[in-house]
N, C-alpha and C positions, 0 to 999 in steps of 0.2 A: 405445503412445507417450503420454507425458504432454502435456497442453495447458494453457497458462496462459490462462485466460479473462478475467482482469482483474488489474491491479496497481493497488492503491488506497493512497493516503496518507490515513490517518485516525488521528489520535493516540489515539482511543479504542479502537483495534484492533477487537475484536468487541463489538458492541452491537446494538440492535434493527435498525437499518438494514442493517448488514452481515449479521447473522444471518438476517433474514427477507427483506427486499426484494432486496438484492443477490445473495445466495447463490441464491435461487429464480430470479430473472430470468436469472442467468448459467448456471443448471443446474450449479452447482459441486457436486462431491462431496468436495472437500477444501479447507479453509481453511488457508492457510499464514501464520502470524504470524511475521514476520521482525523480531526485536528482541533485541539482545544482553542487555538487562536482563531482559526478561520470560522469556527462555529459562533464566535462572539463578534466578528468583524463584518459589519453590513456591506462594506465596499468589497471585501473578498467574496462574500456570498453572492453579490450581484455578478461579479466577474466569473465565478464558478458556474452560476446558472446560465450565463451567456455561452460559456464554453461547452456545456453539457449537450450532447446530441438530443434532438427532439424525440428520438426513439427510446430514451431512457428517463426514468424518474431519477430525482436527485435527492439525496439526504446529506446534509452537512452537519456533522454531529461531534460533540465532545467525546472523548474516549469513554467516559462513564455512561453517557446516554447511548452511545453505539452498543456497548455491551448490554446495557439494560434492554434495549430494543431487540437485539439479536437473541438474547436468552428468552425473551417473552415471545419469540417467533412472530414479531410484528409484521414481517414482510412475507407473509404467506403467498406462495406462488411466484415469488420474485427470484430472478437469477442475479445475484449481487456481485458486483465488481467493487471491491474495497480498495481504496487508495489512501495512503498516509505518507508523511514526509520522511520518516526515519524509523529505525528499529526500536527505539525506546517506546514508541506508541504500541508496537506489537507486544513488547514485554508487558506493558501495562494491561493490555487487553487480556492476555493470558492470566495475569495476576488477579484480574477482576472476575475470572471464571469462564470466559468464552474460549473454547478450545478450537484449534485449527492445526493443520498438519504441514502446510507448505506455503512458502512465499516466493514472490518474484521481485528481485532487486533490479529496478530499472534505471533510476537516475538520482545520483547524489553528487552535487557539484563540488568542485574544488573550493576550498576556503582556507584561511589561515589555520594551521594545526591539523590539516588533513593530508592524507597520502593517496595518490591516485593508484587504484588497483585494476581498473578497467577504463576504457575510453570515457565512459559516462558515469563512473562511480569513483568517488573519493571518500575515504573514511577517516574519522578521528579515532583516538584511543577509546573514547566513550562508545562510539559506534561499534568498534571491534568487541568491546566487552559485552555490549548488548547482543550482537550477533552470536557470540560464544554462549551467552545465556540461552538464546533461542535454540541453538544447536544442542545444548545440554538438556533441553526440554523435549528433544526429539523432532524439532521442526526442520523440514527439508527446505533448503534455500538454493535458488538458482538465479543466475543473472541472465536477463534477456531484455534487450532494449525494445525490440519490435517483434511481433509474432513470427515474422518470416526469418528471423535470426535464430541460429541454433542456441539452445540454452546451455549454460555452463554451470557446473557445480560451484556455487558461490563461495563456500568455505574453502575450496582449494585455492581461490584467489587470496583469501585472508591468510591462509597458511603459508603462502609464498612471500608474504610481506617481509 
């Protein structure tokens, strides 16, 4: 049986914190990057493979393929750490039929049209709408940059905007 040990929003996908701190703390043996663009971009795939710790298998999948593989229990015996860039991906995953209960919001950089709600998290109006949709579907959300940091109820940050 496959186990999802964490679902994390981090627009950087795989980097030092994901590759070392999170993967080790979670005892993950597979990192699953769910991103429609990265799954089609050979240069991004090479960079992600280089950043992935040697102790983990790596899957770089489109949203549809990730859901298909998860529903088919393709990763029997794996402890999966799923990473995606934003909440819209998680809404799509739910809409395609794969259920989960909780997410960790790690890093969403500042950009035009976003508002900073935590040192490492800035959100747009569309992001807020997607987070509210996830909340309405019963998804628990917390913000935690690294495993040693206390986690914070993410929607309380949205509600204070």
